[in-house]
C-alpha positions in Angstrom: 0.0 0.0 0.0 1.7 3.1 -1.3 1.0 6.4 0.6 2.8 9.7 0.8 5.1 9.1 3.8 5.9 12.8 3.9 2.3 13.6 4.3 1.9 11.1 6.8 4.8 12.5 8.7 3.0 16.0 8.6 -0.1 14.3 10.0 1.9 12.7 12.8 3.3 16.1 13.7 0.1 17.7 13.7 -1.4 15.1 16.0 1.8 14.8 18.3 0.0 16.6 21.3 -3.0 14.5 21.2 -3.2 11.9 24.0 -4.6 9.0 22.1 -3.4 8.4 18.5 -3.1 5.1 16.9 -2.1 4.4 13.3 -3.8 1.6 11.3 -3.4 0.6 7.7 -6.7 1.0 5.9 -8.3 2.7 2.8 -5.2 2.0 0.8 -3.0 4.1 3.2 -2.6 4.8 6.7 -5.6 6.1 9.1 -4.9 8.1 12.3 -7.3 7.0 14.8 -7.8 9.7 17.7 -9.5 8.6 20.8 -10.4 5.3 19.2 -12.2 6.9 16.3 -11.0 7.3 12.8 -10.1 11.0 12.3 -7.8 11.5 9.2 -6.1 9.3 6.7 -3.3 9.5 4.2 -4.4 7.6 1.0 -2.0 7.8 -1.8 -1.1 11.4 -2.0 -4.4 12.7 -0.6 -5.8 13.3 2.9 -9.1 11.6 3.6 -10.7 13.8 6.0 -13.6 12.6 8.3 -15.8 15.6 8.6 -19.0 16.9 10.0 -21.6 15.6 7.7 -23.5 19.0 8.0 -20.5 20.8 6.3 -20.1 18.3 3.4 -22.0 20.2 0.9 -20.0 23.4 1.6 -16.6 21.7 1.7 -17.2 19.4 -1.4 -17.4 22.7 -3.5 -13.9 23.8 -2.4 -11.1 23.3 -5.1 -9.2 20.2 -4.6 -11.8 18.4 -2.7 -13.6 15.3 -3.9 -16.1 12.9 -2.6 -15.5 9.6 -1.1 -17.4 6.7 -2.5 -17.6 3.3 -1.1 -19.5 0.5 -2.8 -21.3 3.0 -5.0 -22.5 5.0 -2.1 -21.3 8.6 -1.5 -20.0 8.8 2.1 -21.1 12.4 3.2 -18.8 12.5 6.3 -15.6 12.0 4.5 -13.8 13.8 1.6 -10.5 13.5 -0.1 -8.3 16.6 -0.2 -5.8 17.0 -3.1 -2.0 17.6 -2.3 -2.4 21.0 -4.3 -4.6 22.6 -1.6 -2.6 21.5 1.5 0.8 22.8 0.4 0.9 25.6 3.1 0.8 24.8 6.8 -2.2 27.2 7.2 -4.2 25.1 4.6 -3.0 21.9 5.8 -3.9 22.8 9.4 -7.5 23.9 8.3 -8.3 20.3 7.4 -6.6 18.7 10.3 -8.6 21.1 12.5 -11.8 20.1 10.8 -11.2 16.5 11.3 -10.3 16.9 15.0 -13.3 19.2 15.6 -15.8 16.5 14.3 -13.7 13.8 16.1 -15.0 15.1 19.4 -18.6 14.3 18.4 -18.0 11.3 16.1 -19.0 7.9 17.1 -16.4 5.1 17.2 -17.2 2.0 15.0 -18.3 -1.1 16.8 -15.5 -3.4 17.7 -15.6 -6.6 15.8 -15.3 -9.6 18.0 -11.9 -11.4 17.6 -12.3 -14.9 16.1 -11.1 -17.8 18.3 -9.8 -21.0 17.2 -12.4 -23.7 17.3 -12.2 -26.1 20.2 -11.9 -29.8 19.6 
């Protein structure tokens, strides 16, 4: 799974002061979980941002932002952000802050039960 390691390092730096950050490989890249909830991912060269769905219509109109589609369904709480629009620290920080703001209110995914080996 190829993802932009420099962008991942920028995200790591941005989240360095957060108490509970975990990295997981998913969405063809690396996801940063904050407080046990998916917050922001680096997928290829793009940021995949988990945002407030109420802001979706406004944010999807911004240059360099595209929808996230999964199994033919538009995911209104997520957008991909092009590397062209996060070059400056100010622009990058805007998206990270949006993700962190929503993370406070986001629900964590249900934990999948671990499979155990069948007993004989």
